[in-house]
Every structure is written in C-alpha cells, then in structure tokens.
C-alpha positions as CSV (number, residue, x, y, z in Angstrom):
1,M,-2.0,19.9,27.9
2,E,-3.8,20.5,24.6
3,L,-3.7,17.5,22.2
4,D,-2.2,19.6,19.4
5,K,1.0,20.2,21.4
6,L,1.2,16.5,22.4
7,V,0.9,15.6,18.7
8,E,3.7,18.0,17.7
9,G,5.8,16.3,20.5
10,Y,5.0,12.9,19.1
11,R,5.9,13.9,15.6
12,L,9.4,15.0,16.8
13,Y,9.7,11.7,18.7
14,C,8.9,9.7,15.6
15,Q,11.4,11.8,13.6
16,A,14.1,11.1,16.2
17,E,13.3,7.4,16.1
18,G,14.0,7.4,12.4
19,K,10.5,6.7,11.0
20,S,10.1,7.6,7.4
21,R,8.4,10.8,6.3
22,H,5.6,8.7,4.7
23,T,4.9,6.9,8.0
24,I,5.0,10.1,10.1
25,R,2.6,11.8,7.6
26,W,0.3,8.9,8.0
27,Y,0.4,9.0,11.7
28,M,-0.2,12.8,11.7
29,G,-3.1,12.4,9.3
30,K,-4.9,9.9,11.6
31,L,-4.3,12.1,14.7
32,A,-5.6,15.2,12.9
33,V,-8.9,13.3,12.1
34,F,-9.0,12.4,15.8
35,S,-8.5,16.0,16.9
36,D,-11.2,17.2,14.4
37,Y,-13.6,14.7,15.9
38,L,-12.9,15.9,19.5
39,R,-13.4,19.5,18.6
40,S,-16.8,18.9,16.9
41,H,-18.1,16.2,19.2
42,T,-16.8,17.0,22.6
43,G,-15.8,20.7,22.4
44,T,-12.4,20.1,23.9
45,I,-8.9,18.8,22.9
46,N,-7.5,18.9,26.4
47,S,-5.7,15.5,26.9
48,E,-6.7,15.3,30.5
49,A,-10.4,15.5,29.7
50,L,-10.2,12.4,27.5
51,S,-11.5,9.0,28.7
52,T,-11.9,5.5,27.5
53,E,-15.4,6.3,26.6
54,T,-14.2,9.2,24.3
55,I,-11.9,6.9,22.5
56,R,-14.7,4.3,22.0
57,G,-17.0,7.0,20.8
58,F,-14.5,7.9,18.1
59,I,-14.3,4.2,17.0
60,T,-18.1,4.1,16.8
61,Y,-18.0,7.3,14.8
62,L,-15.6,5.7,12.3
63,Q,-17.7,2.6,12.1
64,Q,-21.1,4.1,11.7
65,S,-20.8,7.7,10.4
66,V,-17.7,7.9,8.1
67,R,-17.9,6.7,4.4
68,A,-15.0,5.2,2.6
69,D,-12.4,7.7,1.5
70,E,-14.4,10.6,3.1
71,L,-11.4,11.5,5.1
72,N,-8.9,11.3,2.2
73,P,-8.7,14.5,0.3
74,K,-7.1,12.8,-2.7
75,K,-9.9,10.3,-3.3
76,P,-13.7,10.7,-4.0
77,T,-16.0,9.6,-1.2
78,R,-17.6,6.2,-1.8
79,E,-20.9,5.0,-0.4
80,A,-19.3,2.0,1.4
81,S,-18.4,2.2,5.1
82,L,-14.8,2.5,6.2
83,S,-13.1,-0.9,6.0
84,G,-12.2,-2.8,9.2
85,Q,-8.5,-2.6,8.3
86,T,-8.8,1.2,8.0
87,I,-10.5,1.5,11.4
88,Q,-7.8,-0.7,12.9
89,G,-5.2,1.7,11.5
90,Y,-6.7,4.6,13.3
91,V,-7.0,2.8,16.6
92,R,-3.4,1.5,16.4
93,V,-2.0,5.0,15.8
94,I,-4.1,6.5,18.6
95,K,-3.0,3.8,21.1
96,A,0.6,4.1,20.1
97,F,0.3,7.9,20.6
98,F,-1.2,7.8,24.0
99,S,1.2,5.0,25.1
100,W,4.1,7.3,24.2
101,A,2.5,10.2,26.1
102,A,2.0,8.1,29.2
103,R,5.6,6.8,29.1
104,E,6.8,10.3,28.9
105,N,4.6,11.3,31.9
106,L,2.9,13.9,29.7
107,I,-0.6,12.5,30.8
108,D,-1.7,11.0,34.1
109,E,-3.5,8.1,32.6
110,N,-3.6,6.4,29.2
111,P,-7.2,6.5,28.0
112,T,-6.6,3.7,25.4
113,R,-5.2,1.2,27.9
114,R,-8.5,-0.7,28.1
115,V,-9.4,-0.2,24.5
116,K,-8.9,-3.2,22.2
117,V,-8.2,-2.9,18.5
118,P,-11.5,-3.9,16.8
119,K,-11.4,-7.1,14.8
120,A,-11.6,-6.7,11.1
121,P,-13.7,-9.1,9.0
122,K,-11.6,-11.4,6.8
123,T,-12.2,-10.3,3.2
124,I,-10.9,-12.0,0.1
125,V,-8.5,-9.7,-1.7
126,A,-9.4,-9.4,-5.4
127,T,-6.3,-9.7,-7.7
128,F,-6.0,-9.2,-11.4
129,S,-6.6,-12.2,-13.6
130,E,-4.2,-12.8,-16.4
131,S,-6.7,-11.6,-19.0
132,Q,-7.2,-8.4,-16.9
133,V,-3.5,-7.8,-16.9
134,K,-3.3,-8.2,-20.6
135,Q,-6.2,-5.8,-21.0
136,L,-4.4,-3.2,-19.1
137,L,-1.1,-3.5,-20.9
138,A,-2.8,-3.6,-24.3
139,A,-4.5,-0.3,-23.6
140,I,-1.1,1.4,-23.4
141,D,0.4,3.1,-26.4
142,R,3.9,1.8,-26.2
143,T,5.1,3.8,-29.2
144,H,4.9,7.0,-27.1
145,P,7.5,7.8,-24.5
146,T,4.9,8.4,-21.7
147,G,3.0,5.3,-22.8
148,F,6.2,3.2,-22.6
149,R,6.9,4.6,-19.2
150,D,3.5,3.6,-18.0
151,Y,3.9,0.1,-19.5
152,C,7.2,-0.3,-17.5
153,I,5.5,1.0,-14.4
154,M,2.8,-1.7,-14.5
155,L,5.4,-4.4,-15.4
156,T,7.6,-3.3,-12.5
157,L,4.7,-3.4,-10.0
158,L,3.6,-6.8,-11.4
159,D,7.0,-8.4,-11.5
160,T,8.5,-7.1,-8.2
161,G,5.5,-6.5,-5.9
162,I,7.0,-3.3,-4.6
163,R,4.8,-0.7,-2.9
164,L,3.8,2.5,-4.8
165,S,6.0,4.6,-2.5
166,E,8.9,2.3,-3.3
167,L,8.3,2.5,-7.1
168,V,8.3,6.4,-7.2
169,G,11.4,6.3,-4.9
170,L,13.4,4.1,-7.3
171,E,16.7,5.7,-8.4
172,I,19.1,4.8,-11.2
173,P,22.0,4.0,-9.0
174,A,19.9,1.3,-7.3
175,L,19.0,-0.3,-10.6
176,D,21.3,-3.1,-11.7
177,L,19.9,-4.5,-15.0
178,Q,23.0,-6.6,-15.7
179,E,22.6,-8.5,-12.4
180,G,18.9,-8.3,-12.6
181,H,17.9,-6.7,-9.3
182,V,17.1,-3.4,-7.7
183,R,17.8,-2.0,-4.3
184,V,14.5,-0.8,-2.7
185,M,14.2,1.4,0.3
186,G,11.1,0.1,2.2
187,K,9.2,0.9,5.4
188,G,11.3,2.0,8.4
189,S,14.2,2.9,6.0
190,K,15.0,-0.8,5.6
191,E,16.8,-1.6,2.3
192,R,16.3,-4.9,0.5
193,I,17.2,-6.4,-2.8
194,V,14.4,-7.3,-5.1
195,P,15.0,-9.5,-8.2
196,L,13.9,-8.5,-11.7
197,G,12.6,-10.9,-14.3
198,A,14.2,-11.1,-17.7
199,S,11.3,-9.5,-19.5
200,L,11.2,-6.6,-17.1
201,Q,15.0,-6.1,-17.4
202,K,14.6,-5.8,-21.2
203,A,11.7,-3.3,-20.9
204,L,13.5,-1.2,-18.3
205,W,16.6,-1.1,-20.5
206,K,14.6,0.0,-23.4
207,Y,12.9,2.7,-21.3
208,M,16.2,4.0,-19.9
209,T,18.0,4.1,-23.2
210,R,15.2,5.3,-25.5
211,Y,12.3,6.7,-23.7
212,R,13.3,8.3,-20.4
213,P,13.1,12.1,-20.7
214,A,16.1,14.2,-19.9
215,P,15.9,15.1,-16.2
216,L,15.1,18.8,-15.4
217,H,18.0,18.9,-12.9
218,P,21.2,16.9,-13.3
219,N,20.9,15.5,-9.8
220,Q,17.5,14.0,-10.6
221,K,18.1,10.3,-10.3
222,A,14.5,8.9,-10.3
223,V,13.9,6.1,-12.7
224,F,10.4,7.2,-13.7
225,L,10.0,10.8,-14.8
226,T,7.3,13.2,-16.1
227,R,7.6,14.6,-19.7
228,E,9.1,17.7,-18.0
229,G,11.8,15.7,-16.3
230,H,10.4,15.7,-12.7
231,A,10.1,12.6,-10.5
232,L,6.7,11.1,-10.7
233,S,4.6,11.5,-7.5
234,A,2.6,8.6,-5.9
235,S,-0.6,10.4,-6.6
236,T,0.2,10.7,-10.3
237,V,1.0,7.0,-10.6
238,Y,-2.1,6.0,-8.6
239,H,-4.4,8.0,-10.9
240,L,-2.8,6.9,-14.1
241,I,-3.4,3.2,-13.2
242,Q,-6.9,4.0,-12.1
243,D,-7.5,5.8,-15.5
244,Y,-6.3,2.8,-17.5
245,G,-8.7,0.6,-15.5
246,K,-11.6,2.9,-16.3
247,N,-10.6,3.1,-20.0
248,V,-10.7,-0.8,-20.5
249,G,-13.8,-1.1,-18.3
250,L,-12.2,-3.3,-15.6
251,Q,-14.7,-4.7,-13.2
252,G,-14.7,-6.8,-10.1
253,V,-11.2,-5.7,-8.9
254,R,-9.8,-2.4,-7.6
255,C,-7.4,-1.0,-10.2
256,S,-4.7,0.3,-8.1
257,P,-0.9,-0.1,-7.5
258,H,-1.5,-2.2,-4.5
259,T,-3.6,-4.7,-6.4
260,F,-0.4,-5.3,-8.5
261,R,1.4,-6.2,-5.3
262,H,-1.4,-8.7,-4.3
263,T,-1.4,-10.2,-7.8
264,F,2.4,-10.5,-7.8
265,S,2.3,-12.3,-4.4
266,K,-0.4,-14.8,-5.3
267,N,1.2,-15.6,-8.7
268,F,4.7,-15.9,-7.2
269,L,3.3,-18.7,-4.9
270,L,1.2,-20.4,-7.6
271,N,4.2,-20.5,-9.9
272,G,6.3,-22.4,-7.2
273,G,7.8,-19.7,-5.1
274,D,8.2,-20.2,-1.3
275,V,6.8,-18.0,1.5
276,F,10.1,-17.2,3.0
277,S,11.5,-15.8,-0.4
278,L,8.1,-13.9,-0.8
279,Q,8.5,-12.3,2.7
280,K,12.0,-11.1,1.8
281,I,10.9,-9.8,-1.6
282,L,7.9,-7.9,-0.2
283,G,9.9,-6.5,2.8
284,H,7.7,-7.9,5.5
285,S,9.3,-8.4,9.0
286,S,7.0,-11.4,9.8
287,L,5.1,-14.1,7.9
288,A,1.8,-12.9,9.3
289,V,0.9,-10.8,6.2
290,V,2.4,-13.4,3.8
291,R,-0.2,-15.9,5.1
292,M,-2.9,-13.9,3.5
293,Y,-1.2,-14.5,0.1
294,V,-1.0,-18.2,0.9
295,E,-4.7,-18.3,1.4
296,L,-5.2,-16.6,-1.9
297,A,-3.0,-19.0,-3.7
298,S,-4.8,-21.9,-2.0
299,Q,-8.2,-20.7,-3.1
300,D,-6.8,-20.6,-6.7
301,V,-5.5,-24.1,-6.5
302,Q,-8.9,-25.3,-5.2
303,V,-10.6,-23.7,-8.2
304,Q,-8.1,-25.3,-10.6
305,H,-8.6,-28.7,-8.9
306,R,-12.3,-28.4,-9.3
307,K,-11.8,-27.8,-13.0
308,Y,-9.1,-30.4,-13.6
309,S,-9.7,-33.1,-11.0
310,P,-8.4,-36.3,-12.5
311,V,-11.3,-38.5,-11.3
312,D,-13.9,-35.9,-12.3
313,C,-12.3,-35.5,-15.8
314,M,-12.4,-39.2,-16.3
315,K,-16.1,-39.1,-15.6
316,L,-15.8,-42.4,-13.5
317,K,-18.9,-43.9,-12.1
318,V,-19.0,-43.7,-8.3
C-alpha cells in the first residue's frame, strides 16, 4: 500500500480517537515531511519497501541536512541544526504511525520496531528575566485598544502559563473574573481550571469593558480579537510577541509565547509554589516535564545563594 493512503487512514483513526485538530495537523505535518523525504531519496512511497535502514536514514537526514525551521513554512530558516527535541518529535510520530499500521495488519512488519528515539541533549531553557519582562511591557502603547490587548495577552501568558493554542482558544463564557479563574481546553480535549492573579483580573476586566472590539459576528466569543472583530490566530500572536522583542532589542532569550510559559513555571516555583499545583495549572499528565522547571528554579536559587550566601557576605576568614 502507498504511504499516502496509510497516512489518510491514520488521520481518520486519530480523528475517531478524539485527538485535537492541532495534534492531528502536527502529526500530518511530520508524516508529510517523511513522505517527501522518501520520494526524493528512495524514489518510492510503497510501505512494504520500507526498512529499518530507511527510517534510520531519515533520522540521519534530519540530524545532518535540515536547518532549524527549514521545514516550517511560517518561520524563516535559521543556520542552526534541528534541535534534538524536534527530531524526537518526528521519530515518535513515525513510530506511532507504523505501530498503528502493524496493529491494523495494514503492513506485514513494523520498520520502526528496532528504531530507538534518539536522545536529545539537555539544554538550559532560557526564560525572561524580570527586567526583560518590564522592557517588553513598557514597549506597548496601552492607550491604544490594540496595544492594551497585546498588554493583556502578555500578562495572561506570564500569569497563567497557558499554551499559545489555549490562549487564542479562550472564550468569554470560560472567563470568570469574579472568582479569578478561567476554564482552559488543553491537549487531548482535557479541560482544566487555571487561576488568575489579581493584577491580571483587573487588566482583563479593563480590556473586556473598554478596549475589546465589537465582534464581527454575534456568536464570536473569543476573548482576544483583531481590530475587525475576528478571533486572533496563533500565528498573529506569535509574530506580535516576536516583533515586540525585536523592537526592544531583546537578546539572549527567544521571544515567543512558549518562553512566557517557561518563565511562569520557573517563577511559580521560585515564589513558593509546589510542583503538583504547577502540574495541574500547566495541564501535564505526569511530573516528567515539570521536573525541567524544578531544575530551572534550582539553578536560580544557586545563583542567588552565590550572591547572598550568609558566610560569604560576612567576609569571614576561613
């Protein structure tokens, strides 16, 4: 069977399993890159002709020949290689796809059975410093409706740690400013309650009552709208945050919505929050990812201790 037909079957399977449109689109994007590789490097997309060596050849291609964001039409290509985490994403999708095909008896043998997900090097995730956050917020013209919207977007990302897709999916019925929380639809269509800080509640109330444009359609319930009254897209939010970072000359950190998520998580722990509450707020099913934020917070504590060590500050003779 040709790979394209198998991919279409897998898409329908994922749909029936209740996976989100965003997740399915992500899977299909990874599999489309794999199909393109097969056409250009092997001359065939017949699933039966694929072998373990073919899969390993694709992994090597990703590691050695593809530049960062080269395969993403929405972002400019960078000189750096693909990150280990990005390559892991490709391999996990391909393994899940062929495991499904084997279970359904659509292929005789799973070519990824002996392929391991490559290890990704542990990298320190750069987060915004307090001064960088203040720089970004100070660059926004809050007297203008669009500017105040952008200000609220950044505050929401920083105060809740929600994902970009969750931010643009926020709707008015899910927002409870009186109780100080919002219902968020996360990955796998799992709903969770995310608390809102007092300052964010105040800013959102001001946006909703004074600056939010009239929706183009009465059924439009999205919290954050364009000037014309449409729901903001994830791409628009991503680029507006990136543009603010460029305007203030932010360096040493990636200016993106996800960096706000990392920054929220680290500061939540540094300010005394516990890992189990953080796990619930972020919407992670396990503590595995949360451990990364614990490490980030620990690094900050070590830096602070080096600056404010009681013995060192007393300049005692040892």
